[in-house]
C-alpha positions as MATLAB code, in Angstrom:
seq = 'MIKKFVKKALKEDIGRGDLFSLVAPKSFASANIVCKDNGIFAGRSYAEALCEMQELEVKFYKQDGDSLQKGDIVATIEGISKTILQCERVLLNIMQHASGIATNVASYKAVLDGQSVRLLDTRKTRPLLRVFEKYAIRCGGGTNHRMGLDDCLMIKDTHLQTIDDLNLFMQEARVKLPFTCKIEVECEDVTFAQFAMKCGADIVMCDNMSIAMIQEVVAYKNTYFPHVLLEASGNITKENIVEYAQIGVDAISSGSLIHQATWLDFSMKITHKTTL';
ca = [
      87.490  106.489   79.132;
      91.200  106.465   80.023;
      91.980  109.130   77.431;
      89.158  111.307   78.699;
      90.447  110.927   82.260;
      94.055  111.894   81.516;
      92.932  114.792   79.319;
      90.931  116.242   82.211;
      93.773  115.638   84.656;
      96.236  117.487   82.447;
      93.807  120.350   81.853;
      93.356  120.732   85.603;
      97.119  121.224   86.064;
      97.788  123.465   83.063;
      94.809  125.704   83.766;
      94.820  128.785   81.512;
      98.310  127.924   80.276;
     101.734  126.681   81.380;
     103.721  129.826   82.214;
     107.073  128.040   81.813;
     106.268  127.241   78.191;
     105.976  130.973   77.448;
     109.668  131.576   78.130;
     111.260  128.126   77.786;
     113.766  127.576   74.976;
     112.708  124.977   72.437;
     114.545  121.777   73.201;
     114.322  118.010   73.036;
     114.754  116.028   76.247;
     114.888  112.563   77.746;
     113.735  111.776   81.266;
     113.569  108.791   83.571;
     110.751  108.061   85.994;
     112.269  106.530   89.098;
     110.534  104.692   91.937;
     111.683  105.729   95.410;
     109.803  103.015   97.345;
     109.300   99.261   97.337;
     105.925   98.027   96.182;
     103.755   97.022   93.228;
     103.563   99.085   90.056;
     100.303  100.369   88.582;
      99.344  103.209   86.283;
     101.018  102.207   83.052;
      97.818  102.146   80.984;
      96.968  105.702   82.008;
     100.528  107.002   81.642;
     100.800  105.549   78.146;
      97.538  107.206   77.138;
      98.761  110.581   78.385;
     102.105  110.284   76.589;
     100.408  109.256   73.348;
      98.014  112.181   73.597;
     100.923  114.594   74.114;
     103.098  113.001   71.406;
     105.754  111.819   73.824;
     107.711  108.612   73.266;
     107.649  106.414   76.348;
     109.354  103.113   77.055;
     108.247  101.208   80.130;
     110.440   98.733   81.965;
     107.618   97.592   84.246;
     104.194   96.113   83.612;
     101.162   96.810   85.787;
     101.400   94.390   88.702;
     105.203   94.064   88.637;
     107.241   94.375   91.806;
     109.156   97.597   92.415;
     112.366   98.158   94.312;
     113.612  101.516   95.485;
     115.711  103.036   92.712;
     114.056  101.159   89.847;
     113.718  103.078   86.594;
     110.081  102.528   85.643;
     110.044  104.338   82.313;
     111.996  106.583   79.952;
     110.234  109.469   78.207;
     111.465  111.441   75.190;
     110.025  114.468   73.442;
     109.782  118.254   73.477;
     111.071  119.273   76.886;
     108.288  121.692   77.778;
     105.712  118.988   76.965;
     107.471  116.509   79.237;
     107.497  119.098   82.018;
     103.809  119.883   81.496;
     102.982  116.211   81.953;
     105.395  115.529   84.814;
     103.108  116.005   87.796;
     100.091  114.287   86.231;
     102.212  111.293   85.232;
     103.728  110.996   88.704;
     100.390  111.443   90.470;
      98.843  108.685   88.365;
     101.632  106.223   89.120;
     101.929  107.145   92.791;
      98.210  106.851   93.473;
      97.646  103.650   91.492;
     100.814  101.971   92.769;
      99.898  102.800   96.351;
      96.567  100.997   96.008;
      98.128   98.061   94.141;
     100.790   97.721   96.824;
      98.208   97.745   99.606;
      96.135   95.082   97.858;
      99.211   92.929   97.253;
     100.046   93.060  100.967;
      96.615   91.574  101.756;
      97.018   88.982   99.012;
     100.360   87.954  100.472;
      98.679   87.234  103.804;
      96.002   85.230  101.974;
      98.585   83.133  100.112;
      97.091   79.720   99.355;
      93.509   80.747  100.189;
      90.879   80.455   97.445;
      88.732   83.332   98.742;
      88.426   86.422   96.529;
      89.579   89.790   97.847;
      87.073   92.492   96.845;
      87.076   96.260   96.884;
      84.020   98.411   97.684;
      82.367  101.632   96.470;
      84.394  103.609   99.012;
      86.298  105.388   96.270;
      87.189  109.032   95.738;
      84.542  110.908   93.711;
      85.153  110.620   89.946;
      88.122  108.278   90.501;
      86.254  104.982   90.812;
      87.277  103.445   87.486;
      90.894  104.475   88.056;
      91.056  103.200   91.639;
      89.343   99.929   90.801;
      91.835   99.481   87.950;
      94.590   99.803   90.554;
      92.863   97.119   92.648;
      93.163   94.682   89.744;
      96.829   95.582   89.247;
      97.465   94.538   92.855;
      95.735   91.180   92.403;
      92.333   92.061   93.850;
      88.864   91.631   92.352;
      86.353   94.389   91.764;
      83.007   94.352   93.523;
      80.233   96.174   91.659;
      81.266   99.330   89.819;
      78.138  101.228   90.805;
      74.438  101.124   91.536;
      73.637   99.912   88.033;
      75.338   96.507   87.845;
      74.053   94.671   90.919;
      71.150   95.276   93.289;
      72.685   95.430   96.732;
      70.213   95.820   99.581;
      72.079   97.391  102.485;
      70.882   98.123  106.020;
      69.669  101.572  105.010;
      67.675  100.104  102.119;
      66.146   97.503  104.434;
      64.779  100.274  106.643;
      62.616  101.381  103.693;
      61.353   97.869  102.806;
      58.331   96.487  104.668;
      58.342   92.993  103.181;
      61.688   91.728  101.860;
      60.208   88.574  100.353;
      57.639   90.562   98.335;
      60.266   93.119   97.374;
      62.538   90.369   96.022;
      59.713   88.838   93.973;
      58.975   92.200   92.379;
      62.658   92.852   91.788;
      63.008   89.603   89.838;
      60.253   90.758   87.494;
      61.594   94.271   86.957;
      65.354   93.735   86.928;
      67.371   92.356   83.990;
      67.583   88.571   83.861;
      71.343   88.648   84.471;
      71.203   90.978   87.479;
      72.229   89.521   90.830;
      70.759   90.573   94.164;
      72.924   90.866   97.264;
      71.560   91.405  100.766;
      73.566   92.799  103.664;
      72.927   90.843  106.861;
      74.088   91.537  110.401;
      73.043   88.305  112.104;
      72.556   84.629  111.354;
      68.745   84.679  111.432;
      68.471   87.442  108.858;
      71.088   85.803  106.632;
      68.985   82.646  106.590;
      65.895   84.697  105.804;
      67.656   86.500  102.953;
      68.523   83.156  101.375;
      64.923   82.005  101.688;
      63.835   85.216   99.967;
      66.051   84.405   96.989;
      69.259   86.373   97.501;
      72.066   85.443   95.116;
      74.724   86.825   97.446;
      74.602   87.278  101.208;
      76.974   89.714  102.848;
      77.863   88.817  106.416;
      78.470   92.330  107.704;
      80.336   92.818  110.980;
      79.577   89.260  112.063;
      81.852   87.270  114.321;
      83.708   84.226  113.054;
      81.297   81.963  114.939;
      78.256   83.657  113.412;
      79.593   83.382  109.880;
      80.367   79.702  110.463;
      76.666   79.194  111.230;
      75.709   81.023  108.045;
      78.146   78.919  106.011;
      76.776   75.677  107.449;
      73.176   76.717  106.706;
      74.046   77.853  103.189;
      75.922   74.617  102.400;
      72.972   72.539  103.568;
      70.032   74.418  102.079;
      71.261   76.988   99.528;
      74.607   75.793   98.115;
      74.262   78.094   95.077;
      74.293   81.264   97.201;
      77.573   83.185   97.406;
      78.789   84.460  100.772;
      80.746   87.656  101.309;
      82.343   88.677  104.605;
      82.883   92.340  105.368;
      83.477   94.706  108.257;
      86.315   94.940  110.784;
      88.500   92.601  108.738;
      92.196   93.394  108.908;
      95.441   91.820  107.734;
      95.776   90.394  111.224;
      92.504   88.442  111.131;
      91.723   88.055  107.429;
      93.030   84.477  107.225;
      90.544   83.404  109.915;
      87.696   84.725  107.775;
      89.143   83.177  104.622;
      89.199   79.718  106.183;
      85.552   79.481  107.251;
      84.001   78.923  103.829;
      83.021   82.347  102.478;
      83.506   83.028   98.784;
      84.810   86.560   99.119;
      86.056   89.142  101.567;
      85.523   92.843  100.885;
      87.309   95.793  102.416;
      87.109   99.508  101.737;
      90.532   99.948  103.326;
      92.157   98.481  100.209;
      91.625  101.918   98.666;
      91.038  104.483  101.392;
      93.907  103.308  103.600;
      96.442  102.950  100.782;
      99.593  105.087  100.983;
     100.997  106.522   97.765;
     104.347  105.264   96.547;
     106.951  107.922   95.792;
     108.093  108.480   92.205;
     110.234  111.208   90.692;
     111.205  112.381   87.226;
     114.826  113.116   86.316;
     115.889  114.843   83.085;
     118.796  112.806   81.677;
     119.473  114.572   78.378;
     118.587  117.868   76.660;
     119.275  119.081   73.116;
     118.453  122.660   72.093;
     116.504  122.830   68.847;
];
């Protein structure tokens, strides 16, 4: 999947053909990829796949998840110069995008230092970039929520508007769904969260609930349904996330881990060239 992704990304940039390669002299070159920001590195797996596909030698000095300081040399690349230049923008885009997400996640994790709660992403990803962006989440220390509609039945508010009897729906779902499939129900108040547990939900999402409301849900769950997992979501920021982490939920999810991430800046510098 990674190879397929980088192949498409490179094809998008080259288009009908790299015009520089038509006139460029044949030469061998070395280049450094330099980080121009502080943060957390991500993108190595994809960059390595691209270099291998294009027969470029690459040596990384950073692993996914490592800290970055402004001025750090992340990798050295060697090969035919026009091939390096063809790959330059795709390589940098991959690292900048992934590292931006990883850095954002790490900033949340730093606030949660010492808390056992899991930090989850959501399906608020850019079209066709979900696997890549969720990979970056893991590089930053986060945990993936479901990858798509096929690996967990999540009944959101919009789904609930189409269901007349949740209890009956859940009974039918247990018959039709795979044995290993979990069911999560999005709840906006304490009463419905309690009802969702009674109906057999494996996971209850406390969506846009206040701290006090979630505390009630936690107390009810601990007393009557200790096996149920609780997820808090909605209006959770770095400023208040610790409050949510301390009230007994198992996980906190936030779409902002991805869609509010700012790319880190990387650049490529040619360090050596030999005409062939």
